VOVEX-307837 format. One record per atom (N, C-alpha, C): x, y, z. Coordinates in steps of 0.05 Angstrom, whole numbers, plus 5000, padded with zeros to 4 digits. Example, Ala and Ser with C-alpha at 12.3 -4.5 7.8 and 13.67 -1.06 7.14 Angstrom:
2
526448865156/524649105156/526449345156/525749555142/527349795143/525850015157/
//
This chain:
287
462148695317/464848605310/466748845310/468948815326/470849035327/473148985307/473749195292/475849175272/478049375279/480549285279/482749455285/484449505260/485249745256/486849825233/489349965243/491749855237/494149995245/494850205224/496650385231/497450595212/495250785204/493250815222/490950985214/491651275212/493951355222/494851625218/496251665191/496651455177/497951465151/495851485128/496851505104/495051555081/493251315076/494451075075/492850835068/491050765092/492150745116/490550675139/488150855144/488551115140/486451305144/484151255124/484951195099/482951145078/481350885084/482650685096/481250445103/479150505124/479950665145/477950735165/475650885153/476251075136/474051225123/472251045106/473450855093/471850675076/470050495094/471150405116/469450245135/467050405145/467550665151/465350835160/463250865137/464250895113/462450925090/460850675085/461850445094/460450195091/458550155115/458250355131/456350355154/457250165176/459850105177/460949965201/460750175224/459450105246/459150295268/461850405277/462050665281/464550785289/465650665314/463950595332/464850475358/466050205355/465650075331/466749815326/469449825311/470350065306/472950105292/475050215311/477350075311/479650175326/481650285306/482250535308/484250665292/486850685307/488850525300/491350515314/493450695301/494850845318/496851035308/498851095330/501251175321/503251265340/502551535353/500851685339/500151955349/497051985350/495851875371/492951895374/491852175372/493452375381/492352645381/491852745352/493152625333/492852705305/490152605293/488852415307/486352305298/483952395315/484152635326/482052735343/479352755328/479552805302/477052835286/475652565284/477152345282/475952075282/474752015309/476252085330/475152035357/472552185361/472452425350/469952585353/467652455339/468252285319/466152145304/465451875317/466751815339/466051565353/467951335349/470051375331/471951165327/473751135352/474450885359/476250845381/479150895371/480351105380/483051165372/484951075394/486750885387/488550765407/491450795398/493250815417/496050825411/497050555402/498450555379/499650315368/502550385359/504350235370/507150255363/508249975359/509049905335/509949635329/512349555347/513749745358/516049685375/515249665405/512749705411/511749705438/509549485441/510349255450/508449025451/506049085469/506549235490/504349305508/502249465494/503149645477/501249815462/499549645443/500849445431/499449265412/497349105427/498048995450/496148835465/493749005474/494249255482/492049425491/490349515468/491649575445/490149665422/488349455410/489249205410/487748995397/485848845415/485748925440/483848795459/481048805448/479848575445/477048555436/476748555406/478848585391/478648605361/478348325349/476448295331/475948045318/477448035291/477948265279/479548285255/481548505258/483948455248/486148655251/487448685223/487748935215/489248995191/491949105199/494048965191/496749055196/497749195171/497749455172/498749605149/501849615150/503149515130/506049495131/507349765136/509449755152/510749995160/513050075141/514550285148/516650385131/519350365143/519650225166/522250205179/523749975166/524850025142/526249815128/528449705145/528649435144/530549295160/529449185187/527249305196/526049225221/523149135217/522249145193/519349105188/518348825195/519948625190/519048345195/518548315225/520348395241/520048375270/517548535279/517248765268/514948935276/512348815268/512148725243/509648615233/508948355247/510948195252/510447945267/509448005295/510548205308/509648285335/506748365334/505948515313/503148605311/501348365307/502048185289/500447945283/500247765308/502447735323/502347575347/500547695368/500547965370/498748095389/495848055381/495348065355/492648015345/491747735353/493547545350/492847265357/492247245387/493947375404/493447375433/490747495440/489947695424/487447835430/485047665421/485547445407/483347265398/482247345371/483747505356/482747575329/482347335312/480247335297/479747105279/480647155250/481847395246/483047445220/485147665223/487547615211/489647815209/490047875180/489548115171/490048195143/492648355143/494148325122/496748455120/497148575092/497948825090/498448945064/501248875055/501448695037/503948585027/504748705000/506548574986/507448674960/506848484938/507148574913/506348404890/508048154888/506647924885/507947664882/510147624903/509447694928/511447694949/512847434953/511447214948/512646954953/514646854932/514646984909/516346884887/518247094876/517647354880/519247564867/521947584881/523947674865/526547744877/526948044881/524748194878/524848474882/525548544911/527548714915/528548784942/526248884960/524449044948/522249154964/520548944977/520448704965/518548504975/519848294993/522448314998/523748125015/522548115043/522048345055/520848355081/517948275081/516548335058/513748245056/513647935056/515447815040/515447515039/515947405067/517947515081/518547415108/516347465127/514947685124/512647735142/510347535136/509847485111/507747285105/508447015117/510946935115/511746685126/511446685156/512046905169/511746925199/508846905207/507047035192/504247035198/503146755194/503946625173/503046345168/503846165192/506246205201/507346045223/505846085249/504646315252/503046365277/500546195278/499546115255/497145945255/494546095256/494646365254/492246525255/491146545227/488446535223/487446585196/488346855185/489046865160/490247105149/489047175122/489447425114/488947515086/491347685078/492647615056/494847765046/493847945023/494148195027/493348395006/495848494992/496448364970/498948424956/498548654937/498948894948/498449134932/500749184912/499949224887/501949294867/502649594870/503849714850/504749994852/502450194854/502850404869/500750614872/501050824850/498850924839/498951154821/500451384835/499851414861/500951644875/504051644876/505251414872/508151404871/509151584847/507551604827/508251774804/506952044805/504352064811/503052324810/504152514831/505352414853/506552594872/509052734861/510052624839/512452734826/511852924803/509352984799/508553154776/510153414774/510553564796/512153804793/514953754782/516153534790/518853474780/518753394750/516753244743/516353174714/516153424697/514453614707/513953854691/516454034691/517854044713/520254204714/522354114694/522753854692/524753744674/523753654647/521153644644/519953554619/520553254614/521053114635/521652824632/521052664657/520352414652/520252204673/522652034669/524352014689/526851854687/526451594702/526951374689/526651114701/528450904688/528250664698/529750444688/527950204681/525450264675/523450054672/523149964643/524550084624/524250004596/521350024587/520549814573/517749784564/516049614583/517149564607/515649404626/513049534634/511049364639/508349464645/507849444675/506049624684/505449654713/502449644717/501649454734/498749434741/498249614765/498349874761/498050064783/495050114790/494650234812/491950314821/492250544841/489950664847/489850884866/489950784894/491150934912/491250854940/488450804951/486550964942/483850934952/482650674944/483450564921/482450304912/483650084929/486150094935/487349894953/486149904980/485550144990/484250175016/481450055015/479950104993/477249984991/477349684991/479449564979/479749274979/480249175007/481949315022/482449235050/479849255067/478349475063/475949505078/473949285071/473849205046/471948995038/472648735053/475248675055/476048425069/475348445098/475648685110/475048715139/472048715145/470448815126/467648855131/465948615123/467048435107/465548205098/466947945106/465647725100/466647465108/467747305084/469147085090/469946905069/472746955058/474447095073/477047165063/479347025079/478646825095/480646685111/482646545093/485146585098/487446455085/487446515055/486446745047/486446825019/488847005014/489846984989/491947154980/490947294955/490847564956/489847724934/492047874921/492447844895/494347994880/492748234868/493348474878/491748704872/493148904854/491748984833/492849174814/490649264795/491049484782/489049594764/489449494735/487549564719/487649484690/486849734674/487949764650/490149604638/492849684649/494849514649/497449594657/498649804638/500549964648/501650174631/504650174634/506050294614/508850334615/509450624624/511950674631/512650944639/512551134615/512951024591/512651184567/509751274564/507851084570/505051154568/504251354590/505551324614/505051514635/505851794626/508151814613/509052074603/507052194583/505952024566/503952114547/501452224561/500552084582/498252164597/498752434611/501052464623/501852714636/501952944615/503052884592/503153094571/500453184563/498653004559/495853074551/494453224573/494853144598/493353264620/494353544626/496953604620/498153864627/498554044602/498153924578/498754074554/501654164552/503354004564/506254054564/507753794557/509753814541/511053574532/512753454555/512153204562/513653044581/514352784568/516952714567/517852474554/518852274575/519052034568/520351834586/523151794577/525051814596/527851764591/528751524606/529451314591/530251064604/533251064608/534050984632/536950974639/537450704653/539950614654/540650374669/539850404699/539250184712/538350194740/540450324758/542950274753/545050384770/545150694767/544750784742/544651074738/542251194751/539951054750/537651154764/538151174794/539450974806/540150984834/541851234840/543751294824/545451524828/543851784826/542051794807/540352034804/538652074829/537451854839/535751874863/537351964887/539751854891/541351944913/542052234910/542752324886/543252604881/540952784886/538552674884/536152834890/535452844919/537052694935/536652714964/535552474978/535052254962/533952014975/536151864989/535551735012/537451565025/538351345006/540851265009/541951064990/540350804990/539450715014/537950465015/535350485000/533950705003/531450744989/531950774959/533950914951/534650944923/535250674910/536650514925/537350244915/534750074911/532950094930/530449944928/528750034904/528550304901/526950404879/528150344852/530750364849/532050294824/531549994818/531649834839/531149544836/528249494827/526449654838/523649624829/523449664799/524649884789/524549934760/525749704744/528049604754/529349384739/527449144738/525949104759/524048874759/521548934742/520749194741/518549274724/519149194695/521649244687/522549174660/522248874655/522248714676/522048424673/519148324677/517248514681/514448434684/513548374712/515148464732/514548384760/512148534772/511248754759/509048904770/506548874753/506348664738/503848604723/502248404739/499748484743/497848314758/495248294741/494448054735/492048024718/489947844730/489847844757/487947664771/485047774771/484748034769/482148154772/481248174801/483048114820/482248104848/481348384858/482748594849/482048864859/479248934852/478548914827/475848984818/473648814832/474248554835/472348384849/471948464878/474048534892/473748604920/472248874923/472849064906/471549324910/468949354895/468249154879/465649144866/465349344843/467549424831/467449614808/470249614796/470449724771/473149754760/474849954777/477349894779/479150074793/479350344778/480150554792/480450814779/482650794757/482350964737/484250964715/486651144720/488751084706/491151254707/490451534698/488851564677/488151824667/486751994688/484851864703/483452014724/485352084747/487151914753/489051974775/490852204768/491852204743/493552434734/491952684733/489452674722/487852914720/487253034748/486752864768/486252964795/488753084806/491052964801/493553074811/494253344798/493653364773/494153624759/492253834770/489753764775/487853964786/488754054813/490153884828/490953954855/493554124856/494854144833/497454304833/496954594840/
//
């Protein structure tokens, strides 16, 4: 069975490929799709089929997915163009005869008003309309969204957000990748929708406490209005569109939009998801 993974040059896609290999899926049965095949020379040396994939190049999609029975479409980052790109990838998978298209979506994509998930919802609708069997992997927030900012937290002694006391069912990127690999490597996931997130959910105040304990330095949570957070993010150098999206995420966190209690993540990976404490400790050790 040939399995194709898009975005294999990125952080999540690469982890999915590595997890498939760890599950003893033959390297020759894995297609690692990327815009820059030369960057995955190490995977090619291990026997993985490295193929050029560009969501904006339909010919590349048809060539990359040829012979694939399952295709994982890892959502891209080209905000404003993602629906067209994702639909093109799913349509190419259908033309290739794939019997499953998995897609990394967002939390509660079909019902949330969160700006980040608008394109996820539209992508899910487009994939459903294609008539190909699907699996929607609705990943909640990544621990890495926060741990990557540890130097900033420590510099300012604060985590600034607009999430109030809202809770977040976060998880490590590696756990979301393991869930995707489980869907690709096993059967019985046709037309399934998985709401994925770790347990227990945490607040940004609790994140600040975990960071303080792990670093032995005081870090507090400072809550601000969403519009002020957007201004702060723009001032820090983020593009206005991304700053608006991230501030909107925090506003929705305050309303409970990132809480997931299905247990789907632990069931798919066959173990409890990694803890926030472990994620922060690993990030601190890597500083």
